[in-house]
C-alpha positions in Angstrom: -12.3 -191.7 -0.2 -11.8 -193.8 2.9 -14.2 -196.6 2.5 -13.5 -200.1 3.8 -12.3 -201.3 0.4 -8.7 -201.9 -0.7 -6.7 -198.9 -1.9 -7.0 -199.9 -5.5 -10.8 -199.3 -5.3 -10.2 -195.8 -4.1 -7.7 -195.1 -6.9 -10.2 -196.5 -9.4 -12.9 -194.2 -8.0 -10.6 -191.2 -8.4 -9.8 -192.3 -12.0 -13.5 -192.6 -12.7 -14.0 -189.0 -11.4 -11.3 -187.8 -13.8 -12.9 -189.7 -16.7 -16.0 -187.7 -16.1 -14.2 -184.4 -15.2 -10.5 -184.3 -16.3 -10.1 -181.0 -14.5 -11.3 -182.2 -11.1 -8.7 -180.6 -8.8 -9.4 -182.8 -5.8 -9.0 -186.1 -7.7 -5.8 -184.9 -9.4 -4.4 -183.8 -6.1 -5.3 -187.0 -4.3 -3.8 -189.2 -7.1 -0.6 -187.0 -6.8 -0.5 -187.6 -3.0 -0.9 -191.4 -3.6 1.9 -191.4 -6.1 4.1 -189.6 -3.6 3.3 -192.2 -0.9 4.4 -195.0 -3.2 7.5 -193.2 -4.4 6.2 -192.9 -7.9 7.6 -189.4 -8.3 7.3 -189.2 -12.1 3.6 -189.9 -11.8 3.3 -187.4 -9.0 5.1 -184.7 -11.0 2.6 -185.2 -13.9 -0.3 -184.9 -11.5 1.0 -181.8 -9.8 1.9 -180.2 -13.1 -1.6 -180.9 -14.4 -3.0 -179.3 -11.2 -0.9 -176.2 -11.9 -2.1 -176.0 -15.5 -5.6 -175.7 -14.2 -4.9 -173.6 -11.2 -1.4 -171.9 -11.5 -1.9 -170.0 -8.2 -2.1 -173.1 -6.0 0.9 -172.7 -3.8 0.5 -176.2 -2.2 0.9 -177.8 -5.6 4.2 -176.1 -6.1 5.4 -177.4 -2.7 4.3 -180.9 -3.6 5.9 -180.7 -7.0 9.1 -179.6 -5.3 9.0 -182.6 -3.0 8.4 -184.9 -6.0 11.4 -183.5 -7.9 13.5 -183.8 -4.7 12.4 -187.4 -4.4 13.8 -188.0 -7.9 17.1 -186.2 -6.9 16.3 -183.3 -9.3 17.5 -180.4 -7.1 17.3 -177.8 -9.9 13.6 -178.3 -10.6 12.9 -178.9 -6.8 14.4 -175.5 -6.1 12.4 -173.9 -8.9 9.1 -175.3 -7.6 9.9 -174.4 -4.0 10.7 -170.8 -5.1 7.3 -170.6 -6.8 5.7 -171.8 -3.6 7.5 -169.1 -1.6 6.4 -166.4 -4.0 2.7 -167.5 -3.8 2.2 -168.6 -0.2 0.7 -166.3 2.4 1.9 -168.6 5.3 5.0 -166.9 6.6 6.1 -169.9 8.7 5.9 -172.2 5.7 7.7 -169.6 3.6 10.6 -169.5 6.1 10.8 -173.3 6.3 10.9 -173.7 2.5 13.4 -170.9 2.1 15.7 -172.9 4.5 15.1 -176.0 2.4 16.0 -174.1 -0.8 19.3 -173.0 0.8 20.0 -176.6 1.9 19.4 -177.9 -1.6 21.5 -175.1 -3.2 24.4 -176.0 -1.0 24.4 -179.8 -1.6 
């Protein structure tokens, strides 16, 4: 959704999509991203948790959930989400980077 209109129009379009299909993964994910961008971490967490209810194997959602918890300063839940990401992702480079992040969060 990158039309020429203001951001609120795009958000309303996503909400309209969800009104028709509450399980629309793309719309849920996009609203989660937008919440993260505006530091609305509680909203982002709800979106990413909803995404994982629908598709519990989506590693990216666990990563984003971890970032949202980290944004709130909730290290325990951030680590938990990041550990889920590590267990699901097939990307070895991402896995190593997130394992490093888990260690950093555990030590602070």
